[in-house]
N, CA, C and O of each residue as an XYZ file, in Angstrom:
720
protein
N      94.777     69.515     54.668
C      93.915     70.335     53.832
C      94.773     71.204     52.918
O      95.744     71.820     53.358
N      94.411     71.244     51.672
C      95.126     72.024     50.663
C      94.812     73.507     50.814
O      93.679     73.876     51.123
N      95.799     74.344     50.599
C      95.629     75.789     50.699
C      95.091     76.347     49.395
O      95.363     75.818     48.318
N      94.321     77.426     49.507
C      93.697     78.087     48.362
C      94.502     79.328     48.001
O      94.716     80.203     48.840
N      94.949     79.401     46.749
C      95.733     80.533     46.273
C      94.996     81.201     45.125
O      94.576     80.548     44.170
N      94.847     82.519     45.236
C      94.319     83.322     44.138
C      95.495     83.832     43.325
O      96.456     84.363     43.880
N      95.421     83.675     42.029
C      96.426     84.229     41.128
C      95.734     85.266     40.259
O      94.867     84.939     39.449
N      96.131     86.524     40.438
C      95.607     87.609     39.617
C      96.565     87.891     38.480
O      97.777     87.970     38.683
N      96.026     88.042     37.292
C      96.858     88.278     36.115
C      96.416     89.585     35.480
O      95.276     89.727     35.039
N      97.346     90.545     35.443
C      97.057     91.803     34.753
C      97.734     91.764     33.381
O      98.453     90.816     33.065
N      97.504     92.785     32.581
C      97.860     92.753     31.167
C      99.313     93.005     30.850
O      99.719     94.150     30.650
N     100.091     91.963     30.803
C     101.481     92.066     30.409
C     101.936     90.793     29.725
O     101.409     89.710     29.980
N     102.918     90.936     28.857
C     103.411     89.783     28.103
C     103.977     88.710     29.034
O     104.011     87.538     28.660
N     104.414     89.077     30.219
C     104.969     88.108     31.169
C     103.928     87.117     31.673
O     104.268     86.199     32.420
N     102.675     87.281     31.282
C     101.624     86.347     31.708
C     101.943     84.905     31.314
O     101.441     83.970     31.937
N     102.765     84.719     30.293
C     103.117     83.342     29.913
C     103.846     82.642     31.066
O     103.710     81.430     31.234
N     104.622     83.398     31.863
C     105.296     82.802     33.018
C     104.295     82.425     34.107
O     104.536     81.503     34.886
N     103.190     83.130     34.157
C     102.175     82.840     35.169
C     101.576     81.460     34.934
O     101.208     80.772     35.886
N     101.477     81.056     33.685
C     100.982     79.713     33.393
C     101.905     78.664     34.002
O     101.431     77.669     34.550
N     103.207     78.873     33.914
C     104.155     77.931     34.518
C     104.030     77.936     36.040
O     104.113     76.884     36.673
N     103.828     79.122     36.632
C     103.637     79.212     38.082
C     102.384     78.454     38.509
O     102.422     77.675     39.462
N     101.290     78.677     37.815
C     100.033     78.000     38.151
C     100.203     76.490     38.050
O      99.760     75.755     38.932
N     100.833     76.029     36.995
C     101.068     74.592     36.836
C     101.880     74.041     38.005
O     101.550     72.989     38.554
N     102.927     74.742     38.380
C     103.775     74.310     39.485
C     102.974     74.250     40.797
O     103.100     73.285     41.551
N     102.171     75.253     41.066
C     101.380     75.273     42.297
C     100.362     74.134     42.331
O     100.183     73.492     43.366
N      99.708     73.887     41.222
C      98.734     72.795     41.141
C      99.435     71.456     41.378
O      98.909     70.593     42.080
N     100.611     71.287     40.798
C     101.356     70.042     40.992
C     101.810     69.865     42.443
O     102.040     68.741     42.890
N     101.938     70.971     43.174
C     102.276     70.908     44.593
C     101.021     70.776     45.458
O     101.079     70.892     46.682
N      99.895     70.534     44.802
C      98.605     70.265     45.424
C      97.965     71.460     46.105
O      97.190     71.299     47.048
N      98.284     72.662     45.634
C      97.536     73.837     46.045
C      96.281     73.918     45.192
O      96.281     73.498     44.035
N      95.218     74.455     45.762
C      94.034     74.789     44.976
C      94.272     76.189     44.443
O      94.566     77.105     45.211
N      94.150     76.361     43.152
C      94.459     77.648     42.515
C      93.234     78.155     41.775
O      92.622     77.445     40.977
N      92.893     79.413     42.065
C      91.828     80.107     41.357
C      92.453     81.293     40.639
O      93.136     82.109     41.258
N      92.223     81.389     39.345
C      92.798     82.460     38.537
C      91.754     83.545     38.293
O      90.590     83.265     38.005
N      92.210     84.797     38.418
C      91.415     85.981     38.109
C      92.202     86.770     37.062
O      93.371     87.094     37.276
N      91.570     87.075     35.943
C      92.249     87.792     34.865
C      91.561     89.118     34.575
O      90.334     89.218     34.613
N      92.371     90.135     34.285
C      91.813     91.399     33.802
C      91.519     91.273     32.311
O      91.978     90.344     31.646
N      90.756     92.213     31.814
C      90.466     92.246     30.382
C      91.761     92.381     29.583
O      91.924     91.739     28.545
N      92.677     93.214     30.066
C      93.955     93.391     29.362
C      94.771     92.105     29.372
O      95.470     91.816     28.401
N      94.698     91.334     30.442
C      95.447     90.073     30.502
C      95.032     89.126     29.393
O      95.849     88.383     28.849
N      93.739     89.166     29.064
C      93.226     88.272     28.026
C      93.764     88.609     26.641
O      93.589     87.831     25.703
N      94.415     89.756     26.503
C      95.062     90.106     25.239
C      96.414     89.395     25.088
O      96.975     89.346     23.994
N      96.926     88.850     26.188
C      98.244     88.216     26.168
C      98.197     86.702     26.333
O      99.074     86.000     25.829
N      97.191     86.193     27.027
C      97.084     84.750     27.250
C      95.616     84.411     27.469
O      94.864     85.207     28.032
N      95.217     83.239     27.024
C      93.807     82.882     27.101
C      93.398     82.227     28.403
O      94.176     81.513     29.035
N      92.169     82.482     28.785
C      91.616     81.873     29.988
C      91.598     80.350     29.878
O      91.692     79.659     30.892
N      91.478     79.821     28.667
C      91.435     78.365     28.480
C      92.702     77.696     29.011
O      92.649     76.577     29.521
N      93.828     78.374     28.891
C      95.092     77.825     29.413
C      94.978     77.581     30.914
O      95.347     76.516     31.408
N      94.469     78.568     31.628
C      94.378     78.464     33.085
C      93.248     77.542     33.516
O      93.353     76.880     34.548
N      92.180     77.491     32.749
C      91.102     76.548     33.033
C      91.627     75.113     32.925
O      91.285     74.255     33.739
N      92.450     74.868     31.926
C      93.023     73.528     31.762
C      93.999     73.204     32.891
O      94.014     72.077     33.388
N      94.805     74.166     33.296
C      95.799     73.922     34.340
C      95.181     73.728     35.717
O      95.671     72.920     36.506
N      94.105     74.464     36.017
C      93.508     74.420     37.358
C      92.286     73.527     37.461
O      91.921     73.102     38.558
N      91.647     73.235     36.332
C      90.395     72.495     36.369
C      89.239     73.350     36.865
O      88.193     72.824     37.243
N      89.425     74.672     36.864
C      88.409     75.594     37.362
C      88.163     76.695     36.334
O      89.043     77.032     35.542
N      86.971     77.239     36.360
C      86.666     78.393     35.519
C      87.520     79.571     35.971
O      87.839     79.704     37.153
N      87.881     80.407     35.036
C      88.674     81.600     35.318
C      87.717     82.761     35.552
O      86.789     82.976     34.773
N      87.948     83.505     36.628
C      87.111     84.660     36.939
C      87.628     85.867     36.153
O      88.808     86.212     36.231
N      86.740     86.497     35.404
C      87.158     87.620     34.558
C      86.297     88.862     34.721
O      86.673     89.933     34.245
N      85.163     88.747     35.374
C      84.261     89.890     35.454
C      83.715     90.056     36.868
O      83.513     89.083     37.594
N      83.487     91.289     37.233
C      82.991     91.590     38.576
C      81.524     91.205     38.748
O      81.071     90.997     39.874
N      80.780     91.107     37.657
C      79.357     90.813     37.750
C      78.938     89.736     36.765
O      78.180     90.007     35.834
N      79.430     88.500     36.964
C      79.027     87.431     36.040
C      77.567     87.043     36.260
O      77.039     87.202     37.361
N      76.919     86.537     35.219
C      75.544     86.077     35.396
C      75.502     84.941     36.417
O      76.434     84.141     36.504
N      74.444     84.878     37.168
C      74.214     83.815     38.155
C      75.269     83.777     39.260
O      75.507     82.722     39.847
N      75.901     84.910     39.549
C      76.882     84.918     40.631
C      76.184     85.184     41.954
O      75.036     85.629     41.992
N      76.893     84.906     43.027
C      76.402     85.170     44.377
C      76.099     86.661     44.503
O      76.822     87.481     43.937
N      75.053     87.026     45.228
C      74.710     88.451     45.359
C      75.827     89.321     45.941
O      75.881     90.517     45.653
N      76.706     88.753     46.741
C      77.809     89.529     47.294
C      78.846     89.872     46.238
O      79.575     90.855     46.378
N      78.916     89.083     45.201
C      79.897     89.308     44.139
C      81.106     88.424     44.299
O      81.449     88.022     45.411
N      81.761     88.115     43.180
C      82.911     87.215     43.232
C      84.083     87.778     44.038
O      84.863     87.007     44.597
N      84.224     89.096     44.110
C      85.341     89.648     44.872
C      85.226     89.287     46.351
O      86.243     89.080     47.013
N      84.012     89.207     46.874
C      83.822     88.826     48.275
C      83.978     87.317     48.431
O      84.679     86.849     49.329
N      83.329     86.561     47.559
C      83.418     85.098     47.632
C      84.861     84.615     47.534
O      85.316     83.830     48.365
N      85.572     85.085     46.522
C      86.956     84.649     46.322
C      87.845     85.079     47.483
O      88.703     84.315     47.926
N      87.646     86.284     47.970
C      88.460     86.787     49.080
C      88.261     85.945     50.339
O      89.215     85.718     51.084
N      87.065     85.491     50.581
C      86.773     84.692     51.785
C      87.380     83.298     51.717
O      87.697     82.711     52.751
N      87.543     82.765     50.517
C      87.996     81.384     50.363
C      89.511     81.234     50.305
O      90.024     80.140     50.541
N      90.234     82.299     49.999
C      91.664     82.182     49.700
C      92.546     82.437     50.915
O      92.182     83.149     51.851
N      93.725     81.821     50.856
C      94.753     82.008     51.879
C      95.794     83.036     51.461
O      96.465     83.612     52.317
N      95.941     83.275     50.163
C      96.953     84.188     49.648
C      96.526     84.657     48.265
O      95.893     83.915     47.513
N      96.879     85.895     47.938
C      96.631     86.461     46.612
C      97.955     86.896     46.014
O      98.677     87.698     46.608
N      98.273     86.373     44.850
C      99.490     86.738     44.123
C      99.085     87.347     42.792
O      98.300     86.760     42.048
N      99.624     88.532     42.491
C      99.365     89.177     41.204
C     100.624     89.074     40.362
O     101.662     89.643     40.699
N     100.514     88.333     39.252
C     101.663     88.083     38.381
C     101.172     87.954     36.940
O     100.459     86.997     36.637
N     101.509     88.848     36.064
C     102.317     90.029     36.287
C     101.517     91.152     36.931
O     100.308     91.278     36.736
N     102.227     91.960     37.701
C     101.659     93.182     38.267
C     102.199     94.336     37.434
O     103.363     94.715     37.564
N     101.359     94.884     36.591
C     101.761     95.975     35.704
C     101.815     97.296     36.472
O     101.347     97.387     37.607
N     102.386     98.304     35.843
C     102.419     99.641     36.442
C     100.996    100.122     36.711
O     100.737    100.729     37.750
N     100.087     99.862     35.804
C      98.695    100.258     35.983
C      98.082     99.584     37.205
O      97.435    100.245     38.017
N      98.279     98.285     37.344
C      97.712     97.558     38.475
C      98.321     98.045     39.791
O      97.605     98.223     40.776
N      99.627     98.259     39.812
C     100.278     98.747     41.032
C      99.737    100.124     41.421
O      99.534    100.396     42.604
N      99.503    100.989     40.440
C      98.948    102.315     40.720
C      97.543    102.199     41.297
O      97.215    102.860     42.282
N      96.715    101.359     40.684
C      95.363    101.175     41.199
C      95.398    100.630     42.622
O      94.665    101.109     43.487
N      96.235     99.643     42.866
C      96.303     99.031     44.197
C      96.813    100.011     45.240
O      96.301    100.038     46.359
N      97.808    100.813     44.898
C      98.376    101.733     45.879
C      97.421    102.868     46.229
O      97.536    103.472     47.295
N      96.479    103.161     45.336
C      95.526    104.247     45.578
C      94.131    103.746     45.933
O      93.215    104.548     46.115
N      93.960    102.434     46.031
C      92.664    101.891     46.409
C      91.588    102.016     45.354
O      90.401    102.059     45.675
N      91.995    102.076     44.095
C      91.021    102.143     43.008
C      90.498    100.748     42.704
O      91.249     99.773     42.741
N      89.219    100.657     42.406
C      88.598     99.362     42.164
C      87.624     99.485     41.003
O      86.463     99.849     41.191
N      88.106     99.177     39.792
C      87.248     99.306     38.621
C      87.136     98.018     37.814
O      86.600     98.025     36.706
N      87.634     96.925     38.357
C      87.479     95.619     37.724
C      87.546     94.562     38.831
O      87.746     94.897     39.999
N      87.381     93.309     38.470
C      87.340     92.255     39.483
C      88.652     92.172     40.268
O      88.624     92.065     41.494
N      89.792     92.219     39.591
C      91.070     92.057     40.297
C      91.337     93.210     41.255
O      91.732     92.976     42.397
N      91.130     94.447     40.817
C      91.394     95.576     41.711
C      90.399     95.614     42.872
O      90.758     96.024     43.976
N      89.170     95.198     42.637
C      88.183     95.120     43.718
C      88.560     94.010     44.696
O      88.421     94.166     45.910
N      89.028     92.909     44.165
C      89.475     91.802     45.001
C      90.645     92.222     45.895
O      90.715     91.820     47.056
N      91.550     93.017     45.363
C      92.677     93.493     46.173
C      92.201     94.298     47.377
O      92.850     94.274     48.423
N      91.095     95.001     47.254
C      90.558     95.762     48.379
C      89.804     94.883     49.375
O      89.764     95.200     50.564
N      89.215     93.800     48.918
C      88.401     92.971     49.805
C      89.172     91.811     50.427
O      88.655     91.141     51.321
N      90.387     91.566     49.975
C      91.172     90.429     50.466
C      91.982     90.836     51.696
O      92.722     91.820     51.662
N      91.840     90.078     52.779
C      92.492     90.421     54.045
C      93.799     89.661     54.290
O      94.525     89.987     55.230
N      94.110     88.672     53.480
C      95.309     87.867     53.695
C      96.536     88.465     53.030
O      96.500     89.592     52.538
N      97.631     87.698     53.018
C      98.858     88.189     52.388
C      98.697     88.368     50.879
O      98.104     87.540     50.188
N      99.254     89.489     50.395
C      99.216     89.806     48.962
C     100.649     89.914     48.479
O     101.475     90.597     49.085
N     100.933     89.229     47.377
C     102.252     89.218     46.758
C     102.135     89.776     45.346
O     101.305     89.327     44.556
N     102.971     90.753     45.039
C     103.028     91.319     43.693
C     104.322     90.882     43.012
O     105.391     90.896     43.622
N     104.212     90.495     41.742
C     105.367     90.181     40.903
C     105.364     91.184     39.748
O     104.788     90.917     38.693
N     106.009     92.341     39.947
C     105.983     93.384     38.914
C     106.635     92.935     37.616
O     107.572     92.137     37.600
N     106.100     93.482     36.523
C     106.659     93.233     35.198
C     106.327     94.422     34.308
O     105.163     94.769     34.107
N     107.374     95.033     33.786
C     107.183     96.186     32.896
C     108.509     96.568     32.276
O     109.557     96.037     32.645
N     108.458     97.483     31.342
C     109.643     98.035     30.714
C     110.519     98.709     31.774
O     109.999     99.252     32.749
N     111.831     98.679     31.592
C     112.762     99.254     32.571
C     112.515    100.737     32.809
O     112.623    101.206     33.942
N     112.187    101.481     31.759
C     111.913    102.905     31.933
C     110.663    103.125     32.778
O     110.605    104.056     33.581
N     109.680    102.277     32.596
C     108.473    102.367     33.417
C     108.807    102.045     34.875
O     108.400    102.771     35.781
N     109.546    100.957     35.098
C     109.898    100.551     36.459
C     110.659    101.669     37.187
O     110.469    101.869     38.386
N     111.502    102.381     36.475
C     112.325    103.431     37.086
C     111.572    104.734     37.350
O     112.115    105.626     38.001
N     110.370    104.866     36.875
C     109.625    106.112     37.069
C     109.373    106.369     38.559
O     109.002    105.454     39.294
N     109.573    107.610     39.000
C     109.306    107.942     40.403
C     107.882    107.581     40.841
O     107.682    107.148     41.976
N     106.905    107.751     39.971
C     105.528    107.419     40.347
C     105.365    105.928     40.616
O     104.675    105.542     41.560
N     105.985    105.098     39.807
C     105.903    103.648     40.030
C     106.606    103.289     41.334
O     106.091    102.487     42.114
N     107.766    103.871     41.577
C     108.494    103.581     42.813
C     107.713    104.060     44.041
O     107.735    103.398     45.078
N     107.026    105.200     43.935
C     106.178    105.661     45.044
C     105.047    104.679     45.300
O     104.728    104.380     46.451
N     104.438    104.174     44.231
C     103.348    103.210     44.381
C     103.834    101.925     45.042
O     103.156    101.377     45.911
N     104.995    101.450     44.636
C     105.570    100.239     45.235
C     105.855    100.486     46.714
O     105.538     99.645     47.555
N     106.443    101.620     47.032
C     106.748    101.935     48.432
C     105.468    102.029     49.265
O     105.431    101.559     50.402
N     104.432    102.628     48.707
C     103.158    102.706     49.434
C     102.606    101.316     49.703
O     102.135    101.039     50.806
N     102.658    100.446     48.713
C     102.160     99.078     48.897
C     102.989     98.334     49.943
O     102.437     97.576     50.740
N     104.288     98.540     49.949
C     105.134     97.916     50.982
C     104.739     98.433     52.364
O     104.636     97.656     53.314
N     104.520     99.732     52.475
C     104.092    100.310     53.751
C     102.733     99.763     54.181
O     102.446     99.662     55.374
N     101.912     99.416     53.215
C     100.599     98.830     53.498
C     100.694     97.344     53.863
O      99.673     96.706     54.123
N     101.913     96.789     53.883
C     102.098     95.388     54.266
C     102.057     94.408     53.118
O     101.996     93.199     53.338
N     102.091     94.907     51.895
C     102.102     94.016     50.732
C     103.525     93.532     50.478
O     104.494     94.170     50.891
N     103.637     92.409     49.801
C     104.927     91.764     49.561
C     105.254     91.792     48.073
O     104.366     91.891     47.226
N     106.552     91.703     47.773
C     107.011     91.737     46.382
C     108.027     90.641     46.134
O     108.786     90.258     47.024
N     108.026     90.144     44.910
C     109.075     89.268     44.408
C     109.472     89.845     43.057
O     108.642     89.980     42.158
N     110.759     90.185     42.923
C     111.231     90.840     41.710
C     110.872     92.299     41.723
O     110.435     92.825     42.747
N     111.053     92.970     40.591
C     111.402     92.382     39.301
C     112.896     92.093     39.193
O     113.721     92.636     39.929
N     113.200     91.226     38.255
C     114.581     90.885     37.956
C     115.088     91.798     36.846
O     114.315     92.517     36.212
N     116.376     91.760     36.626
C     116.981     92.456     35.493
C     117.294     91.437     34.412
O     117.592     90.278     34.701
N     117.225     91.877     33.179
C     117.529     90.984     32.067
C     116.844     91.450     30.808
O     116.432     92.604     30.684
N     116.732     90.518     29.870
C     116.122     90.773     28.576
C     114.634     90.985     28.766
O     113.965     90.180     29.414
N     114.110     92.068     28.202
C     112.697     92.401     28.296
C     112.036     92.225     26.931
O     112.709     92.254     25.900
N     110.736     92.046     26.929
C     110.034     91.803     25.667
C     110.125     92.974     24.703
O     109.923     92.795     23.502
N     110.428     94.175     25.203
C     110.582     95.349     24.336
C     111.962     95.374     23.666
O     112.311     96.319     22.958
N     112.724     94.323     23.906
C     114.060     94.138     23.335
C     115.115     95.031     23.971
O     116.192     95.241     23.413
N     114.782     95.554     25.155
C     115.759     96.261     25.978
C     116.225     95.319     27.071
O     115.660     94.245     27.275
N     117.255     95.738     27.762
C     117.696     95.009     28.947
C     117.638     95.954     30.128
O     117.904     97.149     29.999
N     117.283     95.401     31.296
C     117.222     96.203     32.498
C     116.249     95.620     33.499
O     115.741     94.513     33.317
N     115.990     96.370     34.558
C     115.050     95.940     35.589
C     113.633     96.034     35.047
O     113.306     96.942     34.283
N     112.808     95.100     35.444
C     111.419     95.084     35.017
C     110.945     93.711     34.597
O     109.751     93.501     34.383
N     111.865     92.776     34.477
C     111.540     91.404     34.081
C     110.851     90.693     35.255
O     111.368     90.701     36.373
N     109.698     90.085     35.007
C     108.988     89.395     36.079
C     109.844     88.259     36.626
O     110.560     87.589     35.882
N     109.761     88.053     37.933
C     110.474     86.965     38.598
C     110.121     85.631     37.942
O     109.053     85.474     37.350
N     111.029     84.691     38.060
C     110.798     83.362     37.497
C     109.773     82.596     38.341
O     109.646     82.857     39.537
N     109.046     81.662     37.739
C     108.027     80.905     38.473
C     108.548     80.249     39.757
O     107.847     80.243     40.769
N     109.754     79.703     39.731
C     110.298     79.082     40.949
C     110.449     80.089     42.078
O     110.141     79.779     43.229
N     110.918     81.286     41.765
C     111.084     82.326     42.788
C     109.726     82.751     43.339
O     109.588     82.980     44.541
N     108.729     82.858     42.472
C     107.396     83.224     42.928
C     106.813     82.133     43.819
O     106.233     82.427     44.864
N     106.965     80.878     43.411
C     106.439     79.766     44.207
C     107.123     79.701     45.572
O     106.467     79.443     46.582
N     108.420     79.930     45.608
C     109.146     79.925     46.881
C     108.626     81.022     47.793
O     108.432     80.788     48.985
N     108.398     82.211     47.259
C     107.884     83.324     48.063
C     106.467     83.027     48.550
O     106.132     83.339     49.693
N     105.642     82.437     47.712
C     104.278     82.047     48.106
C     104.339     81.072     49.273
O     103.630     81.242     50.264
N     105.186     80.050     49.158
C     105.308     79.051     50.224
C     105.782     79.700     51.521
O     105.299     79.356     52.600
N     106.721     80.631     51.423
C     107.229     81.336     52.590
C     106.126     82.150     53.271
O     106.007     82.132     54.496
N     105.330     82.854     52.489
C     104.244     83.652     53.059
C     103.161     82.767     53.671
O     102.608     83.099     54.719
N     102.859     81.654     53.029
C     101.845     80.744     53.579
C     102.318     80.098     54.876
O     101.507     79.806     55.756
N     103.612     79.875     54.998
C     104.161     79.269     56.216
C     103.959     80.187     57.431
O     103.933     79.722     58.570
N     103.818     81.472     57.181
C     103.624     82.455     58.273
C     102.164     82.539     58.719
O     101.877     83.112     59.770
N     101.244     81.983     57.944
C      99.815     82.127     58.283
C      99.258     80.866     58.892
O      98.077     80.815     59.234
């Protein structure tokens, strides 16, 4: 039986790497369901992920004709793992404080399985004490991380904050699934 993976995409330019990750997971015969924030749609289109997965992309907490429980409950019950890539500073803050104001942040609260974050942001943002506190809180809560790496960033700076490469994310996903 194929495992079900939720891929959450928050609003960052690194979302283009998430398309490569999704493609790789599908080729490894995982079932992949993509959830995108409104901000994510400013960087990459849902059509890309619909084509890669063969499934509709979940973008709203209250779609027409949805199950009365809501997609956050339905998706959480069906999945074996949730990976957020890219995980922006905003998303990490919401997750560390239990805020739920969109489908992805609500899903993070309703999902009981392993959660993997792949942070991506400017180096100055990554180095902020508030971001580091949020990451530490999520680690204490049992959440997992891959990256960020150091290197060339889209803001044309170099430093920590570059989202992990798709291969590294896929390896971490496989490792976490092997434990469940």
